Structure formats: structure tokens, C-alpha cells
N, C-alpha and C positions, 0 to 999 in steps of 0.2 A: 585548502580554501578557508577552513575554520581558523587556522593560525593567522592567515593574512587578514581576515576580518577582525580578529582579536587585536592584532597589532594596530590596525587602523583606529579601532575604538580606544585602545590604550594611548595612542598618539594624540587623539582628540582630548582625552581626559588629562593628559599631561599639561595642556594649556590652561585647564581650570584648577587642577589640584596643585597644591604647593609642592614644589620640588626642592632639592637641597639648596641650602644657602639662604633661604628666605624665612619669613616668620612661620614658626610652627614646623620647621623641618630641620634635618641635620645639616650642620655646617660642613664645608669641605667638599662633600660630594665625590664624584668619580675622578678618574685620572684619564689622561690622554696618551699614556705610554703602554697601554695593554695590560696594566696591573689588574688584579682581581677587583671586581666591583661588587659590593655587598649592599643589599637593600633590606630594610626592616619596615614592617607595618606594625602599628601599635595603637591601642585605643585611647591611651592617655599618657602624656609626658609632662615632666616638670613637677611631679608630686612625690619624688623619691620612692616610687613604687618599683616593682619588678622590671617594668619597661625601661625605666631610667638606668637600672643596673645593666640591662642588655645593651643599651646605647653606650654606656661607659666602656664596656668591653670592646665595642666596635670602634669607639674613638681611640682607645689605646692601640688597637690593631691598625688604625689609620695612621697614627703618629709613628708607631714603631715598625710596622710591617709594610707600610706604603700602600695599603688598600684604599679604594674609594669606598666611602660609606655615606648612606643617606637614609632618611626615613620618611614615611608618610603617616600622619596621624589620621586614623580612620574613626570617624564619629559614628557611623552606622555599619553594622555587620554586613549588610547588603552591599556595601561599597568595597568590601575586602578583596574580592576576586579582581575587580578592575584596578584596584590600587596595586596589586601584585603585577598585573599586566602592564601598568604604567611604569613600574620600576624596571621590568624586563625591557620595555621599549626604550628606556633611558640607558640601557646597557648593563644592568645588573644581572649577573649570572648565578649568584648565590643569594637566596632569599631567606630571611630569618623571620619565623612566625612564632611569637612568644606566648600566644593565648589559645586556649581550646575553642573560643568563640569563632576563631578564624579557620578552624580545622577543615571544614567542608570546602571553603573557598580555596584553601591551599591545595587540597587533593584535586579539585577541579582544574586548577591552573597547572599543577604538576603533570597532569595527564596531557594537557595541551602542549607543554614545553618539556619534553623528556631530556633535552640537552641542558636544561637549567637544574640546579640542585637546591634543595630546600632543607633548612634546619628547623625542626619543630621542637619547641622547648617546653611543651605543656603535657607531655606524657608519651606513652608508647604508641608508635604507628609503624607497622611493618608491611603495609600494603603497597608500597611503591619503591622501586629501586633508586629513584632520584630524591627520596625523602629519608633523612636520618632523624631519629628522634632522641630526646633526652628526657629521662624521668627522674625526678628527685624524690628522695625519701623524706618528704616534708614531715611525715609522721614521726621520724626519729628525733628531729629537733623540736617539734611540737610537744613530744613526750616530755622532754626536759623542761619546756616552758610550762606545761601543765603541772609538773612536779614542783617547780619553783613557785608558781602562783598558789598552789594548794598549801605549800609549806609556809608561805608568808601570810596567807589569809587569816584575818582575825575574826571573820564572820562565818567561816566554813562554807562560803559561797563564792564561786568564781564564774567567769563567763568568757565567751569568745564571739566575735563578730566575723562572719565569713561572707563570701560573695555569692557564688552560685553552687548548686549541688553537682559538681563535676568531680572526677576522681581525685585530682590533686587537693581540692578543698576538703573532700571527705577524708583523705589520708590525714590531713592536718587535724580535722575534728576528732577522729578516733585516737590519734596519737596523743593529742592534748588531754582528752578525757582519760585515757589509760594512764598517763603520767600522774595526773591528779589523784586518781583512785589508788595508784601504787603507794603513794606516800600518805594518803588519808582516805581510806575506804568510805568514810562518811561525808566526804566533801560533795557539795551539790554543784554540779557543772551544768550551766545553761548555755545553749548554742542558738544563735540567731543568724539567718541568712538575709542579706540585703537584696539578692537577685540582681546585683549590679557591681561592677568594678569601678564605677566612676562617680556615683552619686554620694557626695560628701555628706549631704543632709541625712540620707538614709543611714549612713554609718553613725552619725551623731545620735539620731533617734534610737537606733538599735542599742547602742552602748548606754544611753540614758535609761532605757527600759531595764537593762541588766543591773546598773547601779541602783536604780530605784527598787529593784527586787532584792537588794541586799548584797550583791557582789561587790567586793572591794578590789579585785584584780580582774581586768578584762583584757584579753588578748585580741589581736586582729590579724587578718590575712586576706584583705579584701581590696587591694589596689588603692585607688584614691579615696575610697570609703574610710581608710585608716585615719585620714586627717580628721574626719568627723568624730571618730572614737577618741582621738587625743583631745579634741575640744570638749567632749563630754566628760572626760576625766578631769579636766580643769574646772568645769562648771560643777562637778560633783563635790569638789572641795577636799578638805582634809581627810586623809585616810583612804582615799580612792586613787588607785594607780592603774597602769596599763602596760601591756607588752606590745612592742612594735614588730616590724617585719623588714623586708627588703634588705638594705645594708645597715639597718639600725634605726634610722629616722630619729635619732635622739635629739637632734637640734630642733625638731618640730615641737617638742614639749619636754624640755630637759628635766623639769621638776616632777614629771609624772611617769616617764617611760623607764622602767627599771631594767628591762632587758628586751631583747628582740630575737625572734626566730628568723635566722638569716639564710638565704640561699645565695651562694657566691657565684652567680651566673656570669658576672663580668670576667672573672678569672677563667672559668670553664670555657666560655665562648672564645676568649682570646686564644687559649691553648688549642682549641679545636680548629680555629682558623689557621693558626700557625702550622699545625700538623697537616692541615689540608693543603697549604701552600708549599710546605717543605717536602712532604712525602706523598702528597696526593691522597691522604687518608680521608675516606668518606664512608661512613658506615651505613650505606644506602640499604633500606629495608630492614635496618636493625635499630636497636635501642641501647643507649648508654645510660646506666643507672648510677646515680651519685647520692651517697648518704653520709652519715657521720664519719665512717671509716675512710671514705674517699675524699673527705674535706669539702663535699658539695653543700652540706648544710651544717649549721651550728647554732647553739644558743649563745648570744653575745650580750654581756652585761653592759650597762650604760658606760659610755666613754666621756660623758659631758657633765656629770654631777657626782662628785666624790662623796658628798653627804648621803645621797641616795644609795650609791654603791656600798658605802660603809654601813648602811642600815641593814644590809643583808647579813644575817649571822653567819659566821664561818662554818658552823656545823651544817647549815643549809647548803652553802656552796659546796662543801665536801660531799654531802649526800647527792647533790646533782651531778657532781663529777664522777662519783662512784657509779651512778646509773648510766652515765655516758660510757664509761669503760665497759660496763656489762653489755651494753648494746654493741659496741665496737667488737668485743670479744665473742659475741654470739650467745652470751648467757641470757639475754633478753631479746626476744623477737617482738618488735613493736607492731601492733595491729594497724591496718590501714583501711579496713572495711568493717561494716557492722558485724558481719559474721565472725571475723577475726577478733574484733573487740569483745564480743560476747564470750568467745572461747577463752580469751586472755583473762577476762574478769573472773570467769569460773575457775581458772587455774590459781587465782590468788586465794581462793578459799573464802 
């Protein structure tokens, strides 16, 4: 009875929520030939954030694997569960959830629809057999970003703008701080949280506060808030730079973004869907972990400004590459929690 009522509610919502092919939703949508249909819920699209990379992976799967793909942009967390129900009512049987803010809604709907499968891309979740999860070692790529920023800094002060205090954001924070302290123990690293993935103004205000405090390199890992960080770097003027995220975001501020901490979710998601279709592979109740070694994360230098790229000394690039190799080889274990960070810093002497 609960499932029937949920379907009725979802069907009603489908009339009011934007479905595929219209403004604010994925083009192409489902198929009529029984092919796999995949639905995505996301809090913001079109900002070159993590969500756009997820959608790029689905678009590639749509073009090359023949799946149906669509998304619903969710403006309020309270709408997430019914948005998932709407996608299910429209025929989607594989649901992609990219953010931890939708975790509780996902688990609620996963319990209602045991025949549907869910891919959770924001961290470990082993509590349901129809939910597979992906956890990234953001801290490993952030470590390299922190090392780069501290190496380039002329003021001895750097910063980062993050979104909310959830595990993946904290992994980034402690990885970034550890990388900076590894190359310059005296470097001052400031961290600000916007408590939002979508408020560009908060991103700009936070970055401005860091630049005003003396930071000359500010990284970001806060969804659409990143755009505000880039604007703040431009307004801060000469000698002030930033690090981006997602797939690079270099075109958003090519004169300021020297490098980016990248998570290649588009490639990983495409591969997982292909494996799911070809082999029925679905790690339900399990978690796939992707770091530098697995190619899931990387530090990517600017691809749009040769002058900015060439301003990075070769010895700095070599030092960052050496740190990367040590992480991949297991010589360095990058911290991802406060406790691990404190232990790591103590080990540096």
C-alpha cells in the first residue's frame, strides 16, 4: 500500500517537476525499447561543478551505451525523496545520488523500492543491498594542491573555501593542510566553510576574507560557491590566485586558476554503468574507493593559460610529482580526519 501511495504521489509530482527534455533537466531522457533508464537528482547544474561532471558521464553513456538518462534539479533537500520517486515513476531503475545532503532521502526511497538500484557518489554507505557507494580520496589530490599553493605562496599564507562539514569536505581540508605543511611547516593555512554548495555570494565573501587576511592562493571545493571564489580572486588583483575543482573550471577565470583538484567522476560513472550493463556488476552494500593510484583524483594544472602555467617553477612541479609518487607507492599516507592530521603533523617532527 505504501508503494502504491508513493507512486501516486510521484506521478502527481511529475506534472509539476521538470522532467527530461525541458528547461532545467537532462535532454534525451528515457528509451522505449527496454534499455536501462538512469535518473539523477542534483542541487545545482550548469556551474561546472561535480554535478555537471556526473551528468557528463551519463550523457556519454546515453550516446555510446544507449541508456536513457534524465535529471531533476532539486532546490530544497526536503524535495529529494519525492524527486527520486518521480524518476522511478517515469521508469528509471538506476538512480544516481551525487551529494550527501540527499543521503537520508535516498535511503528512505531505497527501502521503499528494493527492485531499484542506487549509486551513491558521496561516501561510504553499506546499509542497503540496493545501494552501492563510491568514496573518493579527495584528500590525496588536495594534498598536492596544498603543497603547490604553499610552494608558490609569497606571503606564507594560503586558504581554502569549503562547503559543509561532511566527510568528503573534511578529507579535502586535512589533505590540503597536510600538503601545505609538508613543504612549508610555517605556512599559515586558513579554512572557511560556506555551509552551502550553491551560494555564489558566500563563496566570494569567504574568499575575499581570506585574501584580505593575506592569503595569496585560495583553493575551493564547494560546488557553485567556487564561482564566487574565482570572482574574489579577480577582484583581489595582482599576485592573488586560486585553485579550482570539478574538471578544472579553468575557463571560468583563466588568468587566476593555476591548478585544480579534480575528481574524474564522469569517467568512473560511465565505466560503472557499462560494467553494470555488460556484466550485471553492482556492488550493492559495498563501497568502491578511488584515489590517485586508481586515477579517481588528480591535481591538474591549467590548460588555458600558458603564461600562468609557465610561471610555476620546474622544481615545484617536480616536487609535487615526487609527492604524488610517494602517495601512490604508499610512502605517504594522506590524512583525511582531524585525528589523522594531528598524527601526520607530529610525524613530520
